C-alpha positions in Angstrom: 0.0 0.0 0.0 1.4 3.4 -1.0 0.1 7.0 -0.7 -0.4 7.0 -4.4 -2.6 3.8 -4.2 -4.9 5.5 -1.7 -4.5 9.0 -3.0 -3.7 10.2 0.6 -1.3 12.9 1.8 2.1 11.4 2.5 2.4 12.8 6.0 -0.9 11.3 7.0 0.1 8.1 5.3 3.3 7.9 7.4 1.2 8.6 10.5 -1.2 5.7 9.7 1.1 3.4 7.8 1.0 0.6 10.5 -2.8 0.6 10.1 -2.6 0.4 6.3 -0.3 -2.6 6.5 -2.7 -4.6 8.7 -4.5 -7.6 7.1 -7.9 -6.2 7.8 -7.1 -3.0 5.8 -5.8 -4.9 2.9 -9.0 -6.9 2.8 -11.1 -3.8 3.3 -9.4 -2.0 0.4 -9.9 -5.1 -1.9 -13.6 -5.1 -1.0 -13.9 -1.4 -1.6 -12.3 -1.9 -5.1 -14.8 -4.6 -5.9 -17.7 -2.4 -4.7 -16.6 0.4 -7.0 -16.2 -2.0 -9.9 -19.6 -3.6 -9.5 -21.8 -0.8 -8.3 -21.9 3.0 -8.3 -20.3 4.2 -5.0 -19.5 7.6 -3.5 -17.4 9.6 -3.1 -15.5 9.2 -6.3 -12.7 6.7 -5.5 -9.9 9.3 -5.8 -11.6 11.3 -3.0 -12.1 8.6 -0.4 -9.3 10.0 1.7 -9.9 13.7 0.8 -10.5 14.7 4.4 -6.8 13.9 5.1 -5.6 15.8 2.0 -7.3 19.0 3.0 -6.5 18.9 6.7 -2.8 18.7 7.3 -1.5 16.6 10.2 0.7 19.3 11.6 -2.1 21.9 11.6 -4.8 19.6 13.0 -7.0 21.4 15.6 -10.5 20.1 15.4 -12.2 16.7 14.5 -15.8 16.6 13.4 -17.1 13.0 13.3 -19.9 12.1 10.8 -21.4 8.7 10.0 -21.1 7.9 6.3 -21.0 9.8 3.0 -24.0 11.3 1.4 -25.4 8.7 -1.0 -27.0 11.0 -3.6 -25.4 11.8 -7.0 -22.8 14.5 -6.8 -23.1 15.1 -3.0 -20.2 13.3 -1.3 -16.6 14.5 -1.9 -14.8 13.0 1.0 -15.5 15.5 3.8 -18.1 14.8 6.5 -21.2 17.0 6.3 -19.8 18.8 3.3 -21.1 18.9 -0.3 -19.4 20.5 -3.4 -20.3 24.1 -4.1 -23.3 24.3 -6.3 -24.9 21.2 -4.8 -28.2 21.6 -2.8 -27.3 22.0 0.9 -28.6 18.9 2.8 -30.8 19.5 5.9 -28.2 18.6 8.5 -25.7 21.0 7.0 -28.3 23.7 6.8 -28.9 23.3 10.5 -25.1 23.5 11.1 -25.1 26.8 9.3 -28.1 28.0 11.3 -26.4 27.2 14.6 -23.2 28.9 13.3 -25.3 32.0 12.5 -26.9 32.0 15.9 -23.6 31.3 17.7 -21.2 33.7 15.9 -23.5 35.9 13.8 -21.9 34.7 10.6 -23.9 35.0 7.4 -25.7 31.9 6.2 -23.6 30.4 3.4 -25.1 29.9 0.1 -22.7 27.0 -0.8 -22.2 23.8 1.1 -18.5 23.0 0.7 -16.6 22.9 4.0 -13.1 22.8 2.4 -12.4 26.2 4.0 -12.8 24.6 7.4 -10.6 21.6 6.5 -7.8 23.9 5.2 -7.7 25.5 8.7 -7.1 22.3 10.5 -10.6 20.7 10.8 -10.6 17.0 10.1 -14.0 16.2 8.6 -14.0 12.5 9.3 -16.8 10.1 8.5 -16.9 6.8 10.4 -17.4 5.0 7.0 -15.6 6.5 4.0 -17.7 5.0 1.2 -21.3 4.2 0.4 -23.3 2.7 -2.4 -25.5 5.1 -4.5 -28.9 5.7 -2.9 -28.3 3.3 -0.1 -27.5 5.0 3.2 -25.0 3.1 5.4 -24.7 0.4 2.8 -21.0 -0.2 3.4 -21.5 -0.7 7.2 -20.4 -4.3 6.7 -17.0 -3.2 5.6 -14.3 -2.6 8.2 -14.1 1.2 7.8 -15.1 1.7 11.5 -12.0 -0.2 12.6 -9.9 2.1 10.5 -11.5 5.3 11.6 -11.5 4.2 15.3 -7.7 3.8 14.8 -7.5 7.3 13.3 -9.3 8.8 16.3 -7.1 6.9 18.7 -3.9 7.9 16.9 -4.9 11.6 17.2 -5.9 11.0 20.8 -2.4 9.5 21.6 -0.1 11.7 19.4 -1.7 15.1 19.6 -2.7 17.5 22.5 -5.4 20.1 22.7 -7.5 18.9 19.8 -11.3 19.7 19.9 -13.5 16.8 19.1 -17.1 17.7 18.1 -19.3 14.7 18.6 -22.8 15.3 17.3 -25.3 12.6 18.0 -25.1 9.2 19.8 -23.2 7.5 17.1 -20.3 10.0 17.1 -20.3 10.1 20.9 -19.8 6.3 21.1 -17.1 6.7 18.4 -15.2 9.1 20.7 -15.8 7.4 24.0 -12.1 6.7 24.6 -10.8 10.2 24.0 -8.5 11.4 26.8 -10.4 14.3 28.4 -7.2 15.4 30.2 -5.5 16.1 26.8 -8.4 17.2 24.6 -11.7 19.1 24.6 -14.7 17.0 23.7 -18.0 18.8 23.0 -21.2 16.8 22.5 -24.7 17.5 21.5 -27.6 16.1 19.5 -27.1 15.5 15.8 -27.9 18.4 13.4 -30.4 16.3 11.5 -33.9 17.8 11.5 -35.3 15.1 13.7 -32.8 15.7 16.5 -32.6 19.5 15.9 -36.4 19.9 16.1 -36.4 18.1 19.4 -34.2 20.8 20.9 -31.0 18.7 21.0 -28.9 20.7 18.5 -29.6 24.4 18.4 -27.9 26.4 21.1 -24.9 24.1 21.7 -22.5 27.0 20.8 -19.8 24.5 19.7 -18.2 26.9 17.3 -17.6 29.7 19.8 -16.6 27.2 22.5 -14.1 25.7 20.1 -12.5 29.0 19.3 -12.4 30.0 23.0 -10.5 26.8 23.7 -8.1 27.3 20.8 -7.4 30.9 21.7 -6.7 29.9 25.3 -4.1 27.4 24.0 -2.5 30.2 21.9 -3.7 28.6 18.7 -5.4 30.4 15.8 -9.2 30.3 16.0 -11.1 28.8 13.1 -12.8 31.2 10.7 -16.1 29.3 10.5 
């Protein structure tokens, strides 16, 4: 396995190389290749590890954990919750923008790409990195969760002062082992309409709390 094979940043590849060399990952990557050959899958294969390409290891400040990629045509591009500019903004992302507006007074974006966040050190990590077209969570049977758990644990061990934003029960279980002495973990309901309309999302102020923590640590705040 090489950085070119996976189309992943070489620094991240070196950080995670021991994981890429494990038998489960080689089997996983073979199964992913078969799925892309036999069915329509998202994101495009070259963008599976795009979250790592936009967010540099050395500048990592924040991790936002999603579940799996959007499964509609043209939506997924390798960053959790994000869609390419020009694509209709999904309901969860629209609620993220509404909370951001209420929290920091920012204008509501008209485009849905979160690449600008990633370039500032926000790792937009889905638990599963691939999905079949029009079938939510269809690659749950693959071992992506083992890999992404390892990514979170590696960050937990090797970094200090990272903010983990865990939205919804799924993400919170995913981040259950994060060292609270070393990192800031912020939790709330999921921004999906069902959760948000039950009062579990709006008002969490995660964006301002993240920047407050970063500034206190003498790090540059995120321009959300």
